[in-house]
C-alpha positions as a printed NumPy array, in Angstrom:
array([[   3.083, -121.342,  -34.818],
       [  -0.217, -119.727,  -34.549],
       [   1.415, -117.077,  -32.244],
       [   4.095, -116.105,  -34.466],
       [   1.433, -115.667,  -37.275],
       [  -0.513, -113.582,  -35.119],
       [   2.359, -111.166,  -34.526],
       [   3.566, -111.384,  -38.076],
       [  -0.219, -109.992,  -38.961],
       [   0.146, -107.176,  -36.279],
       [   3.586, -106.313,  -37.465],
       [   2.171, -106.14 ,  -41.11 ],
       [  -0.723, -103.315,  -40.356],
       [   1.98 , -100.452,  -40.307],
       [   4.483,  -99.478,  -42.954],
       [   6.79 ,  -97.999,  -40.127],
       [   8.459,  -94.898,  -41.434],
       [   7.379,  -93.359,  -44.529],
       [   8.12 ,  -90.144,  -46.451],
       [   5.841,  -87.296,  -47.74 ],
       [   6.952,  -85.752,  -51.086],
       [   5.479,  -82.298,  -51.422],
       [   5.512,  -80.183,  -54.515],
       [   6.086,  -76.831,  -53.799],
       [   7.4  ,  -75.899,  -57.317],
       [   5.017,  -73.484,  -59.439],
       [   5.451,  -75.251,  -62.435],
       [   1.958,  -76.243,  -64.095],
       [   0.872,  -80.168,  -63.474],
       [   1.894,  -80.434,  -67.468],
       [   5.266,  -80.356,  -66.658],
       [   5.583,  -81.325,  -63.515],
       [   3.162,  -83.982,  -61.976],
       [   5.565,  -86.873,  -61.527],
       [   8.961,  -88.087,  -60.738],
       [  11.095,  -90.847,  -62.212],
       [  13.706,  -92.349,  -60.19 ],
       [  15.522,  -95.532,  -61.224],
       [  12.894,  -96.411,  -63.683],
       [   9.929,  -96.405,  -61.143],
       [   7.55 ,  -93.598,  -61.728],
       [   5.916,  -91.756,  -58.758],
       [   3.123,  -89.557,  -59.592],
       [   1.959,  -86.728,  -57.405],
       [  -1.969,  -86.291,  -56.115],
       [  -3.881,  -84.305,  -58.786],
       [  -5.553,  -82.511,  -55.122],
       [  -2.813,  -82.605,  -52.909],
       [   0.309,  -82.142,  -54.725],
       [   1.642,  -84.762,  -52.504],
       [   2.886,  -88.458,  -52.619],
       [   4.279,  -90.948,  -49.728],
       [   7.323,  -93.22 ,  -50.267],
       [   8.336,  -95.974,  -47.872],
       [  11.748,  -96.222,  -48.855],
       [  14.271,  -93.693,  -47.301],
       [  16.855,  -93.934,  -50.156],
       [  14.296,  -92.822,  -52.787],
       [  12.853,  -90.135,  -50.471],
       [  16.621,  -88.648,  -50.132],
       [  17.332,  -89.257,  -53.438],
       [  14.255,  -86.9  ,  -54.398],
       [  15.194,  -84.477,  -52.059],
       [  18.897,  -83.892,  -53.054],
       [  17.872,  -83.91 ,  -56.968],
       [  14.889,  -81.351,  -56.647],
       [  15.709,  -79.329,  -53.5  ],
       [  13.699,  -76.1  ,  -54.848],
       [  10.766,  -78.035,  -56.229],
       [   9.655,  -80.503,  -53.241],
       [   9.803,  -80.668,  -49.585],
       [  10.462,  -84.138,  -47.738],
       [   9.902,  -85.427,  -44.536],
       [   9.448,  -88.49 ,  -42.644],
       [   5.736,  -89.454,  -41.421],
       [   6.007,  -92.365,  -38.3  ],
       [   3.411,  -95.521,  -38.428],
       [   1.005,  -94.793,  -41.497],
       [  -1.675,  -97.349,  -41.946],
       [  -1.755,  -99.072,  -44.994],
       [  -5.141,  -98.999,  -45.573],
       [  -8.861,  -98.035,  -44.533],
       [  -9.472, -101.273,  -42.82 ],
       [  -6.235, -101.544,  -41.157],
       [  -6.318,  -98.443,  -39.206],
       [  -6.971,  -98.205,  -35.45 ],
       [ -10.73 ,  -96.864,  -35.655],
       [ -13.434,  -98.247,  -36.643],
       [ -16.474,  -96.258,  -37.752],
       [ -19.668,  -97.212,  -36.859],
       [ -22.82 ,  -94.967,  -38.735],
       [ -26.003,  -95.637,  -36.408],
       [ -29.484,  -94.487,  -37.835],
       [ -32.071,  -94.01 ,  -35.129],
       [ -35.12 ,  -96.324,  -35.203],
       [ -37.392,  -93.867,  -37.256],
       [ -41.091,  -94.284,  -37.412],
       [ -41.5  ,  -95.62 ,  -40.766],
       [ -38.814,  -98.417,  -39.579],
       [ -41.412,  -99.918,  -37.141],
       [ -44.035,  -99.918,  -39.839],
       [ -42.152, -102.313,  -41.839],
       [ -41.708, -104.692,  -38.817],
       [ -45.349, -105.176,  -38.589]])
């Protein structure tokens, strides 16, 4: 039972294939800042003018409907959250003179 749970957790870390949709249109953000597909709203990032979609069918629908306004390309194996990425960041501050005074 434990092996199955560990395998499930390992597989859960990654989305697999996702699709990045990048806005290439010169329309102002007030006119074109989101896409509505089958009642689901997808918003472009304010700084990036891009969004990520995990569903291939939705991504291809967007590509077909807006060929001159967006670029859609696949991205493999994207981490879901910062905690689930492969690398771990460790920030270390060397021992400084005022740290020694506090210890004593």
